[in-house]
N, CA, C and O atoms as a GROMACS GRO file, in nm:
protein
  376
    1MET      N    1   1.154  -0.522  -1.360
    1MET     CA    2   1.076  -0.578  -1.258
    1MET      C    3   0.928  -0.546  -1.271
    1MET      O    4   0.895  -0.430  -1.293
    2GLN      N    5   0.847  -0.633  -1.261
    2GLN     CA    6   0.701  -0.609  -1.271
    2GLN      C    7   0.642  -0.622  -1.131
    2GLN      O    8   0.692  -0.698  -1.048
    3PHE      N    9   0.536  -0.550  -1.106
    3PHE     CA   10   0.465  -0.565  -0.982
    3PHE      C   11   0.320  -0.525  -1.001
    3PHE      O   12   0.283  -0.462  -1.100
    4THR      N   13   0.239  -0.564  -0.901
    4THR     CA   14   0.100  -0.535  -0.907
    4THR      C   15   0.069  -0.453  -0.781
    4THR      O   16   0.098  -0.499  -0.671
    5LEU      N   17   0.013  -0.337  -0.794
    5LEU     CA   18  -0.015  -0.247  -0.685
    5LEU      C   19  -0.144  -0.302  -0.619
    5LEU      O   20  -0.245  -0.324  -0.685
    6VAL      N   21  -0.134  -0.324  -0.489
    6VAL     CA   22  -0.246  -0.370  -0.413
    6VAL      C   23  -0.298  -0.247  -0.329
    6VAL      O   24  -0.238  -0.212  -0.228
    7PRO      N   25  -0.407  -0.186  -0.374
    7PRO     CA   26  -0.455  -0.069  -0.308
    7PRO      C   27  -0.509  -0.095  -0.172
    7PRO      O   28  -0.555  -0.206  -0.144
    8GLY      N   29  -0.505   0.004  -0.084
    8GLY     CA   30  -0.569  -0.001   0.050
    8GLY      C   31  -0.580   0.144   0.093
    8GLY      O   32  -0.496   0.229   0.064
    9SER      N   33  -0.692   0.169   0.167
    9SER     CA   34  -0.720   0.301   0.204
    9SER      C   35  -0.671   0.340   0.355
    9SER      O   36  -0.653   0.457   0.388
   10GLU      N   37  -0.652   0.239   0.433
   10GLU     CA   38  -0.608   0.253   0.570
   10GLU      C   39  -0.485   0.163   0.589
   10GLU      O   40  -0.476   0.053   0.535
   11ILE      N   41  -0.386   0.218   0.674
   11ILE     CA   42  -0.269   0.135   0.697
   11ILE      C   43  -0.298   0.006   0.768
   11ILE      O   44  -0.224  -0.091   0.748
   12SER      N   45  -0.404  -0.002   0.851
   12SER     CA   46  -0.435  -0.125   0.913
   12SER      C   47  -0.482  -0.227   0.808
   12SER      O   48  -0.447  -0.345   0.814
   13GLU      N   49  -0.560  -0.181   0.714
   13GLU     CA   50  -0.605  -0.274   0.604
   13GLU      C   51  -0.483  -0.324   0.521
   13GLU      O   52  -0.476  -0.442   0.486
   14ILE      N   53  -0.391  -0.234   0.493
   14ILE     CA   54  -0.274  -0.268   0.416
   14ILE      C   55  -0.186  -0.364   0.487
   14ILE      O   56  -0.132  -0.456   0.425
   15ILE      N   57  -0.167  -0.346   0.619
   15ILE     CA   58  -0.088  -0.440   0.699
   15ILE      C   59  -0.154  -0.577   0.704
   15ILE      O   60  -0.088  -0.681   0.695
   16SER      N   61  -0.287  -0.575   0.719
   16SER     CA   62  -0.362  -0.705   0.718
   16SER      C   63  -0.339  -0.782   0.586
   16SER      O   64  -0.320  -0.903   0.588
   17LEU      N   65  -0.342  -0.712   0.474
   17LEU     CA   66  -0.314  -0.779   0.344
   17LEU      C   67  -0.177  -0.831   0.344
   17LEU      O   68  -0.157  -0.943   0.297
   18TYR      N   69  -0.077  -0.761   0.394
   18TYR     CA   70   0.064  -0.805   0.403
   18TYR      C   71   0.072  -0.933   0.489
   18TYR      O   72   0.132  -1.033   0.449
   19LEU      N   73   0.012  -0.926   0.606
   19LEU     CA   74   0.021  -1.041   0.698
   19LEU      C   75  -0.047  -1.162   0.645
   19LEU      O   76  -0.009  -1.273   0.680
   20GLU      N   77  -0.154  -1.144   0.557
   20GLU     CA   78  -0.224  -1.253   0.500
   20GLU      C   79  -0.157  -1.299   0.369
   20GLU      O   80  -0.210  -1.384   0.298
   21GLU      N   81  -0.042  -1.243   0.341
   21GLU     CA   82   0.040  -1.267   0.230
   21GLU      C   83  -0.025  -1.243   0.090
   21GLU      O   84   0.002  -1.309  -0.010
   22LYS      N   85  -0.115  -1.139   0.097
   22LYS     CA   86  -0.179  -1.095  -0.021
   22LYS      C   87  -0.108  -0.981  -0.096
   22LYS      O   88  -0.143  -0.939  -0.206
   23CYS      N   89  -0.002  -0.936  -0.020
   23CYS     CA   90   0.098  -0.847  -0.086
   23CYS      C   91   0.234  -0.874  -0.022
   23CYS      O   92   0.244  -0.919   0.092
   24ASP      N   93   0.335  -0.845  -0.095
   24ASP     CA   94   0.473  -0.883  -0.053
   24ASP      C   95   0.553  -0.775   0.019
   24ASP      O   96   0.656  -0.803   0.080
   25ALA      N   97   0.504  -0.652   0.012
   25ALA     CA   98   0.578  -0.544   0.082
   25ALA      C   99   0.485  -0.420   0.105
   25ALA      O  100   0.388  -0.397   0.033
   26VAL      N  101   0.518  -0.350   0.202
   26VAL     CA  102   0.437  -0.232   0.236
   26VAL      C  103   0.538  -0.119   0.254
   26VAL      O  104   0.648  -0.139   0.307
   27THR      N  105   0.499  -0.002   0.210
   27THR     CA  106   0.579   0.119   0.235
   27THR      C  107   0.506   0.222   0.307
   27THR      O  108   0.391   0.251   0.273
   28THR      N  109   0.568   0.285   0.412
   28THR     CA  110   0.514   0.396   0.482
   28THR      C  111   0.634   0.446   0.559
   28THR      O  112   0.744   0.397   0.538
   29ASP      N  113   0.616   0.548   0.653
   29ASP     CA  114   0.729   0.598   0.724
   29ASP      C  115   0.785   0.489   0.820
   29ASP      O  116   0.713   0.399   0.864
   30LYS      N  117   0.901   0.501   0.848
   30LYS     CA  118   0.976   0.396   0.925
   30LYS      C  119   0.916   0.383   1.067
   30LYS      O  120   0.898   0.272   1.117
   31SER      N  121   0.886   0.492   1.126
   31SER     CA  122   0.823   0.484   1.267
   31SER      C  123   0.693   0.414   1.260
   31SER      O  124   0.661   0.335   1.349
   32GLY      N  125   0.619   0.438   1.161
   32GLY     CA  126   0.486   0.366   1.137
   32GLY      C  127   0.505   0.221   1.120
   32GLY      O  128   0.430   0.141   1.176
   33LEU      N  129   0.609   0.183   1.040
   33LEU     CA  130   0.635   0.040   1.018
   33LEU      C  131   0.681  -0.024   1.142
   33LEU      O  132   0.638  -0.135   1.172
   34ALA      N  133   0.770   0.041   1.219
   34ALA     CA  134   0.818  -0.014   1.347
   34ALA      C  135   0.703  -0.030   1.438
   34ALA      O  136   0.694  -0.136   1.501
   35ALA      N  137   0.612   0.064   1.453
   35ALA     CA  138   0.500   0.049   1.547
   35ALA      C  139   0.410  -0.072   1.504
   35ALA      O  140   0.367  -0.151   1.588
   36LYS      N  141   0.383  -0.084   1.376
   36LYS     CA  142   0.296  -0.198   1.335
   36LYS      C  143   0.370  -0.331   1.346
   36LYS      O  144   0.309  -0.432   1.381
   37ARG      N  145   0.500  -0.333   1.318
   37ARG     CA  146   0.577  -0.462   1.331
   37ARG      C  147   0.584  -0.501   1.479
   37ARG      O  148   0.589  -0.620   1.510
   38ALA      N  149   0.584  -0.406   1.568
   38ALA     CA  150   0.591  -0.447   1.712
   38ALA      C  151   0.470  -0.525   1.749
   38ALA      O  152   0.476  -0.597   1.848
   39GLY      N  153   0.360  -0.516   1.679
   39GLY     CA  154   0.242  -0.600   1.712
   39GLY      C  155   0.237  -0.735   1.636
   39GLY      O  156   0.145  -0.814   1.660
   40PHE      N  157   0.328  -0.763   1.551
   40PHE     CA  158   0.332  -0.889   1.475
   40PHE      C  159   0.367  -0.999   1.578
   40PHE      O  160   0.449  -0.977   1.667
   41TYR      N  161   0.304  -1.116   1.565
   41TYR     CA  162   0.340  -1.229   1.650
   41TYR      C  163   0.480  -1.279   1.612
   41TYR      O  164   0.550  -1.333   1.697
   42ASP      N  165   0.520  -1.263   1.493
   42ASP     CA  166   0.651  -1.315   1.445
   42ASP      C  167   0.741  -1.196   1.394
   42ASP      O  168   0.804  -1.204   1.288
   43ARG      N  169   0.743  -1.085   1.476
   43ARG     CA  170   0.809  -0.956   1.428
   43ARG      C  171   0.951  -0.977   1.383
   43ARG      O  172   1.001  -0.903   1.299
   44ASP      N  173   1.015  -1.076   1.438
   44ASP     CA  174   1.155  -1.097   1.400
   44ASP      C  175   1.172  -1.157   1.260
   44ASP      O  176   1.285  -1.171   1.213
   45ASN      N  177   1.060  -1.192   1.193
   45ASN     CA  178   1.065  -1.248   1.065
   45ASN      C  179   1.033  -1.138   0.961
   45ASN      O  180   1.010  -1.171   0.844
   46HIS      N  181   1.031  -1.012   0.997
   46HIS     CA  182   0.996  -0.897   0.905
   46HIS      C  183   1.101  -0.789   0.922
   46HIS      O  184   1.124  -0.737   1.031
   47ASP      N  185   1.165  -0.756   0.809
   47ASP     CA  186   1.275  -0.656   0.808
   47ASP      C  187   1.221  -0.522   0.761
   47ASP      O  188   1.150  -0.512   0.660
   48ILE      N  189   1.255  -0.423   0.834
   48ILE     CA  190   1.239  -0.288   0.781
   48ILE      C  191   1.362  -0.236   0.719
   48ILE      O  192   1.463  -0.226   0.788
   49LEU      N  193   1.360  -0.203   0.593
   49LEU     CA  194   1.481  -0.177   0.520
   49LEU      C  195   1.537  -0.040   0.564
   49LEU      O  196   1.462   0.051   0.600
   50ASP      N  197   1.665  -0.029   0.562
   50ASP     CA  198   1.735   0.101   0.600
   50ASP      C  199   1.756   0.178   0.476
   50ASP      O  200   1.869   0.214   0.446
   51ILE      N  201   1.651   0.208   0.402
   51ILE     CA  202   1.652   0.283   0.273
   51ILE      C  203   1.540   0.385   0.285
   51ILE      O  204   1.426   0.354   0.322
   52THR      N  205   1.578   0.510   0.251
   52THR     CA  206   1.478   0.617   0.252
   52THR      C  207   1.435   0.644   0.106
   52THR      O  208   1.517   0.681   0.022
   53ILE      N  209   1.307   0.624   0.079
   53ILE     CA  210   1.260   0.646  -0.056
   53ILE      C  211   1.186   0.775  -0.078
   53ILE      O  212   1.140   0.800  -0.189
   54SER      N  213   1.173   0.855   0.020
   54SER     CA  214   1.105   0.988   0.007
   54SER      C  215   1.159   1.078   0.119
   54SER      O  216   1.227   1.036   0.213
   55LYS      N  217   1.124   1.207   0.099
   55LYS     CA  218   1.156   1.304   0.198
   55LYS      C  219   1.026   1.370   0.250
   55LYS      O  220   1.007   1.492   0.251
   56GLU      N  221   0.941   1.279   0.291
   56GLU     CA  222   0.808   1.318   0.346
   56GLU      C  223   0.826   1.397   0.473
   56GLU      O  224   0.897   1.351   0.563
   57PRO      N  225   0.766   1.514   0.486
   57PRO     CA  226   0.778   1.592   0.602
   57PRO      C  227   0.702   1.523   0.714
   57PRO      O  228   0.585   1.488   0.699
   58LEU      N  229   0.768   1.504   0.825
   58LEU     CA  230   0.703   1.454   0.946
   58LEU      C  231   0.707   1.565   1.056
   58LEU      O  232   0.799   1.647   1.060
   59THR      N  233   0.610   1.563   1.138
   59THR     CA  234   0.610   1.669   1.247
   59THR      C  235   0.535   1.617   1.363
   59THR      O  236   0.450   1.529   1.344
   60PRO      N  237   0.559   1.664   1.484
   60PRO     CA  238   0.490   1.617   1.601
   60PRO      C  239   0.353   1.686   1.611
   60PRO      O  240   0.326   1.790   1.551
   61ILE      N  241   0.270   1.620   1.690
   61ILE     CA  242   0.133   1.674   1.725
   61ILE      C  243   0.134   1.682   1.878
   61ILE      O  244   0.185   1.593   1.946
   62VAL      N  245   0.078   1.784   1.927
   62VAL     CA  246   0.064   1.799   2.072
   62VAL      C  247  -0.086   1.837   2.106
   62VAL      O  248  -0.157   1.893   2.023
   63PRO      N  249  -0.129   1.807   2.225
   63PRO     CA  250  -0.261   1.847   2.262
   63PRO      C  251  -0.281   1.995   2.273
   63PRO      O  252  -0.189   2.065   2.317
   64SER      N  253  -0.392   2.047   2.236
   64SER     CA  254  -0.414   2.200   2.238
   64SER      C  255  -0.432   2.231   2.386
   64SER      O  256  -0.487   2.152   2.463
   65GLY      N  257  -0.385   2.348   2.420
   65GLY     CA  258  -0.411   2.406   2.558
   65GLY      C  259  -0.301   2.386   2.651
   65GLY      O  260  -0.303   2.448   2.757
   66ASP      N  261  -0.202   2.302   2.624
   66ASP     CA  262  -0.086   2.281   2.714
   66ASP      C  263   0.030   2.362   2.658
   66ASP      O  264   0.112   2.311   2.583
   67GLU      N  265   0.036   2.478   2.693
   67GLU     CA  266   0.136   2.578   2.640
   67GLU      C  267   0.276   2.534   2.686
   67GLU      O  268   0.372   2.545   2.608
   68GLN      N  269   0.291   2.486   2.807
   68GLN     CA  270   0.423   2.442   2.855
   68GLN      C  271   0.475   2.332   2.768
   68GLN      O  272   0.589   2.337   2.722
   69TRP      N  273   0.389   2.227   2.744
   69TRP     CA  274   0.439   2.112   2.664
   69TRP      C  275   0.466   2.158   2.524
   69TRP      O  276   0.563   2.114   2.463
   70LEU      N  277   0.383   2.247   2.470
   70LEU     CA  278   0.410   2.296   2.337
   70LEU      C  279   0.547   2.370   2.331
   70LEU      O  280   0.621   2.350   2.235
   71ASP      N  281   0.580   2.451   2.427
   71ASP     CA  282   0.705   2.518   2.431
   71ASP      C  283   0.824   2.415   2.439
   71ASP      O  284   0.928   2.436   2.376
   72ILE      N  285   0.806   2.307   2.516
   72ILE     CA  286   0.911   2.212   2.534
   72ILE      C  287   0.932   2.138   2.395
   72ILE      O  288   1.046   2.118   2.352
   73VAL      N  289   0.818   2.097   2.328
   73VAL     CA  290   0.837   2.032   2.200
   73VAL      C  291   0.901   2.121   2.099
   73VAL      O  292   0.982   2.075   2.019
   74LYS      N  293   0.867   2.251   2.098
   74LYS     CA  294   0.920   2.343   2.006
   74LYS      C  295   1.071   2.367   2.039
   74LYS      O  296   1.150   2.389   1.947
   75MET      N  297   1.110   2.364   2.163
   75MET     CA  298   1.254   2.377   2.198
   75MET      C  299   1.333   2.253   2.147
   75MET      O  300   1.440   2.267   2.088
   76VAL      N  301   1.278   2.132   2.171
   76VAL     CA  302   1.336   2.010   2.127
   76VAL      C  303   1.355   2.009   1.967
   76VAL      O  304   1.459   1.969   1.915
   77MET      N  305   1.254   2.052   1.902
   77MET     CA  306   1.261   2.059   1.756
   77MET      C  307   1.372   2.163   1.709
   77MET      O  308   1.449   2.138   1.617
   78SER      N  309   1.373   2.270   1.774
   78SER     CA  310   1.479   2.373   1.747
   78SER      C  311   1.619   2.321   1.775
   78SER      O  312   1.712   2.349   1.700
   79PHE      N  313   1.631   2.247   1.882
   79PHE     CA  314   1.762   2.180   1.914
   79PHE      C  315   1.798   2.085   1.800
   79PHE      O  316   1.911   2.088   1.750
   80VAL      N  317   1.706   2.004   1.760
   80VAL     CA  318   1.738   1.905   1.652
   80VAL      C  319   1.778   1.977   1.525
   80VAL      O  320   1.875   1.939   1.459
   81GLU      N  321   1.701   2.085   1.489
   81GLU     CA  322   1.742   2.167   1.376
   81GLU      C  323   1.885   2.219   1.384
   81GLU      O  324   1.962   2.212   1.288
   82SER      N  325   1.918   2.270   1.495
   82SER     CA  326   2.051   2.326   1.510
   82SER      C  327   2.155   2.220   1.515
   82SER      O  328   2.265   2.241   1.465
   83LEU      N  329   2.124   2.100   1.578
   83LEU     CA  330   2.218   1.989   1.581
   83LEU      C  331   2.254   1.942   1.438
   83LEU      O  332   2.367   1.899   1.414
   84TYR      N  333   2.160   1.949   1.346
   84TYR     CA  334   2.184   1.907   1.214
   84TYR      C  335   2.211   2.018   1.114
   84TYR      O  336   2.216   1.998   0.992
   85PHE      N  337   2.228   2.139   1.172
   85PHE     CA  338   2.253   2.261   1.094
   85PHE      C  339   2.140   2.279   0.991
   85PHE      O  340   2.172   2.302   0.874
   86ILE      N  341   2.019   2.271   1.024
   86ILE     CA  342   1.910   2.295   0.936
   86ILE      C  343   1.862   2.433   0.958
   86ILE      O  344   1.823   2.469   1.069
   87PHE      N  345   1.862   2.512   0.854
   87PHE     CA  346   1.823   2.656   0.855
   87PHE      C  347   1.734   2.689   0.737
   87PHE      O  348   1.733   2.613   0.640
   88SER      N  349   1.661   2.798   0.740
   88SER     CA  350   1.571   2.834   0.638
   88SER      C  351   1.640   2.832   0.495
   88SER      O  352   1.574   2.800   0.396
   89LYS      N  353   1.765   2.864   0.487
   89LYS     CA  354   1.832   2.871   0.358
   89LYS      C  355   1.872   2.732   0.301
   89LYS      O  356   1.889   2.716   0.180
   90ASN      N  357   1.886   2.633   0.390
   90ASN     CA  358   1.921   2.500   0.334
   90ASN      C  359   1.819   2.388   0.364
   90ASN      O  360   1.841   2.270   0.333
   91VAL      N  361   1.711   2.426   0.422
   91VAL     CA  362   1.607   2.326   0.458
   91VAL      C  363   1.560   2.239   0.342
   91VAL      O  364   1.524   2.123   0.364
   92LYS      N  365   1.561   2.293   0.218
   92LYS     CA  366   1.518   2.213   0.105
   92LYS      C  367   1.616   2.100   0.071
   92LYS      O  368   1.584   2.016  -0.013
   93HIS      N  369   1.732   2.093   0.131
   93HIS     CA  370   1.827   1.988   0.099
   93HIS      C  371   1.814   1.871   0.201
   93HIS      O  372   1.891   1.775   0.196
   94PHE      N  373   1.716   1.883   0.294
   94PHE     CA  374   1.705   1.779   0.392
   94PHE      C  375   1.582   1.695   0.368
   94PHE      O  376   1.557   1.600   0.442
   0.00000   0.00000   0.00000
C-alpha cells in the first residue's frame, strides 16, 4: 500500500484538511477524534476505528490550587489502576 503523508502542525488544521477531502484519514487519540467528530455536520458519515495503534500515555490535567479536586482525580485514577490490576511491576504491559 502506498500513501502520501499530509503534514499539519495543529489538529484543527489536520481536521480541516480531512473535511476538505485533502487527506483520507487522520490519526490521533480516540477521545480527541470523538471530540472533533462531534462538531462535524455529517458526523454519522465518519467512523472512528476500534483499533489501537499505539500505547501513548494519556493523563488528566486539573487546575492548580484546587487540592480537593486534585485528591478526587488521584483517587479515581488509583481506582482505575486497581480495577485493571495495573501496578509498578506490570505497568509496561499496558
